[in-house]
N, C-alpha and C positions, 0 to 999 in steps of 0.2 A: 504494500500500500504506500503510495507516494506521500511525502511530507504534507501535512495539513489536510489530506483528503478525509481522514477519519472524522474531522469536524463536520464536514458536509454530510458524510455518512450518518453521523449521529443526529443531525438536524432533520434529515429527511427520511430516516429509517422508521419503519413501522414496528421494528422489533421491540421487545420489552427491555426494560432497563438492564436486566442481567445479561441479555444477549449483546446489548450495546457495550456494556462494560467489558465483556469478553473480547469483542472486536477491537476495542481501544487497547486492551492489554496485549493482544496479539500484535497490533501495530507497534506498540511500545517495545515489545520484545524483539521486533524486527528492526528496531533502530530509529523509529519515527520520533524525533525530538519533541514535537508538539504533543504526541501521545504520552511520552515519558513525563513531560511536565504535567499533563492532566492526571496521570496516575499518581504523581507526587502530591498534587493538590488534593485529590480525593482522600488519600491516606492522611495528609496533614489535617484536613478538616473533619474527616470521617463522613460516612454516608450510611447511616443506619437503615434507610429505606432500601439500600442495595446490599445490606448485610456487611458493610465495611465499618469496622471500628476505627477510631482515630489511632494512628500508629506512626509516631514521628520517625521511628527507625526505618520503616518501609518507605515513608515519604522521602527521607534522606537518600535511600538507595536509588529511588527513581530519579530524583533531582541530580544525583551524582552521575547517573547514566547520561543525562542531558549535558551536564557539565563536562563530562569526558569527551563529548563531541564539540566542545567549544561554545556551548550555548550560554550567553551571559546571564539569562534569567535562572538557568539551572545552577550556575556558579554562585549567584547571589543566594538563592534559596537554600542550597546545601550549606553554605557558609553561615547563613542566619540561623538555621536549625542547630548546627553544632555550637554556635555561640550562645545559644539559650540553655545548653546543658549546665546543670548546677556544677559549680567548681571550675567553670571555663577559665576564669581569670587567673587561676592557679595552675593551669595545665598548659605548659609551653608547647607541647606537641599539637594540641587542639588549636592553640592560638596561631601557630605556624600554618596549619591547614586552612583556617578561616582567612588569615591574611593573604595567603597564596590565591585562594579562589576569588576573594574580593578584588585583589589587584588585577587578576586576569580579566574579570568582568569590567573593571574600571578602565582598563586599556581599550575596551570596546565602547567607551563612552556611556556606560550603564550608570545612569544617575543614582539609583538607589545604592549601588555598590560604592560609588564615590562618596556619597553622603554618609553611609553607614561606616565605611572604613575610616573616613575622616573623624567621625565622632568617636568611634572605638579607640583610635590611636591617640586622640587628644585628651579624651576624658576618662579612659579606663586603662589603657596600656601606655602609661606616661613616658616610658622610655622612647616612644616614637612620636612625640608631640609635633615636631617640625614636619615630619612626613604627613602626619594626619592633617595638619593645617593646609598643606599643599593639596591634599585630596578634597578638602572642603572648598578651596578656591576653584578647583576643577569643577566641582559640583555646581558651584555658583554660576559658572560660565556655560554649563550644559544647557542646551535648549529645552530639555525636559525638566529643568530644575523646579523644585517645589519651594515655595516661599519659606518653609520651615528651615531651610538651609541658613537663612539669615540669622535665625536664633542661635544656631550652633556657631556661626562665625562671630556673632556678637559676644557670645560667651568667651570664645578664644581671645578676642581683642580685649575684653574687659579683664579677664584673668591673666592675660599674658601667656597663654598656653599655645605653644607652637609658633608664636610670634611675639614681638615686643608688645607690651601693654600699650593700648591706644584707645583712650576713652572716647575720642571723637569718632573713630571708626566703629567702636562698639555701639555708640548711640545711633549712628547711621544704620547699622545692621538691625539693631533692635527696632528702630522706627520702621524699616522696610517690612520686617516680620509682622509688626503690629498693624501696619497699613493693610497687610494681606489677611488680617484676621487671625493671626497666630496668637492665641491667648496667653502664652507663657512670656511673650515679649514685653 
């Protein structure tokens, strides 16, 4: 099944939900990145109506398959799930895994990866603050940027994390976030 065709198949198929799920799973097993991402999503969220319990480990396995094919969404999702594991901040191997995947997706201009990596490095893994700040700046310039990025940048400028403390820039960023309706700003 060619990439993306499973979506059309699902929309127009008269098969029941279980048969549709089997068709998607087959496409995913055959390497369809979109199907792999969908399988990851259904395990991440759970689908009781289809007999699927929420299972982050299985979700991560499917996202990893997409990531292995260079899919930036897969790289982001598997990194995010691993970063949510309790004790992540004390596990250097897990940190390296997450940073590697987020960096790969960031190089493909994936906004969520740039923003998450920047925030992770500046606010949680303090030994990488300068690099984190650079990823936040990349995220700010990304055409898909979300206004929340200004809150993170404002924090960095205000606290001097990853950059020199600059209250004028902090105020500018916080104002942009506030103007966009970001309540934390």
